[in-house]
N, C-alpha and C positions, 0 to 999 in steps of 0.2 A: 557038436563042430560051433565053435565060435566064430565070429567077424573080427576084423580090424578091430583094434582099438580106437574109441572115438571119445572127443573132448564134447563138453557142454560148451555153451555161448560164455559164460563168466570165465571157464579155464582158457578158451582161446583170447578173451581178452587181456588177461592176464599175462599168458605166455607171448603175446606178440606187442603186449604194452599199448594196446590200442583202448580209444574210447568207445562206447558203443555206435556213436555216429560216425565214426572212422570205418569200424567193421560193415556199417551199413553201405557206406561209399563204396566199399572195396567190393563187397557183392554185385552193386549196380555196375561196376564196371567189368566184373568177372574173374577179378585177380583172387578171390576166394569163394568158396561155396559150399552150403552144408552137402551133406551126403546121405543123411537119416534124418530122422526123426524120432523123439521118444516123446510120446504123446503130442503136445502139441510144441513141443521145445526143439528147434534145429541141433543136429550134431554134425561135428565135423571129424573129418580125417586126424587122428592125432600125428601121425607119421609126415602129413602136409604139412600141419601147423607148424610141428617140431623143425623142418627142413626151413620153413618161412621165418624161425625165430633168430635170425642171424643178423647181426649189424646191417650190413648188405643189404637183405631183403626189407629191413626195416626203413631203410634209408629210401629204397626203390617204391615200397608201397606209399612212404609219404610224398614222395615226389608225384607218384601217379594221383593221389587224391588231390592234391593242390597245384596240380600242372596248370600253367598259365599258358595257353596257345599262341596267343600273339608274341609274348616276351621269349617263347620256347626256353622257359626254365620254370622250376617251382615258384608258385605265386608265395610263399611262406618267405622266400627270402627277400630282403631290402635291397632295392634295385641297385644301390651303390655296392655291392658286393660282387665279384666277379663270379662267373658260373661257367663250368667246363662239364658237359655230360661225360661221362665215364664210357671208355671205350669196350664197350659191352654189347653183345647183339640183344635184340629185342629190348632195349632199353623203353621205360614207357615213352609212347605216342610219339617214335622215333621215326615211324613211317606212315605214309598217307592214309593207307587203307585203314590202320589201327585208329588213326586221329579222325576220319571220317566217321568212323561208328560210335567212338566216345563223344565226339560232338553232337552227335543225333540224341545218345541218350542222354547228355546233360542239358542239351537245349529244350529236349521235348518233356523232361521232368518226368520220364518213364522210370518205373521203378521194377526192378527184378523181384519175382515172386521169392519169399523168404524161405522155400522149403524146395527139395531138390523135384526137378521134372522126371517123371519115369519113362524112360527109353524103353521102346518096345522092340524086342529084336525079330528078325525074320520076317 
C-alpha cells in the first residue's frame, strides 16, 4: 500500500515559485506545512501544493507574507497604488482573531518546527 504522492522542498519551491525564505515564512504563519519527512528532509503533500499553484493562491500567499497591519494591505505595494482586498472569505488577516495570532508569531520571533508534529489519537 503506497501513500499519497509527496514533493520534496525543492519541488515545492519550483511549483509555487517561492524562495526558501518565503516558504519558511508561510510555514511560520501556518499556510503550508510538511506532512512527512524522508530522512531529515521535509516532504509536502503533492495534491495540496498543486492546488496552491494558481495565480490566485500565489497572490494570496504573497499578501500573507508581506501583510502590513497598519496599512491593512500588502507591504510590498507602493503606498501610492490603490488597494482593494478581494471579496473572498478568509482573506489573509481579515479578522481580528487571525491578526492577533499572527502578530504574536511575528512579534515574538517564534519559529514553527520544520517537521510535522505527531498527533496522538485516542
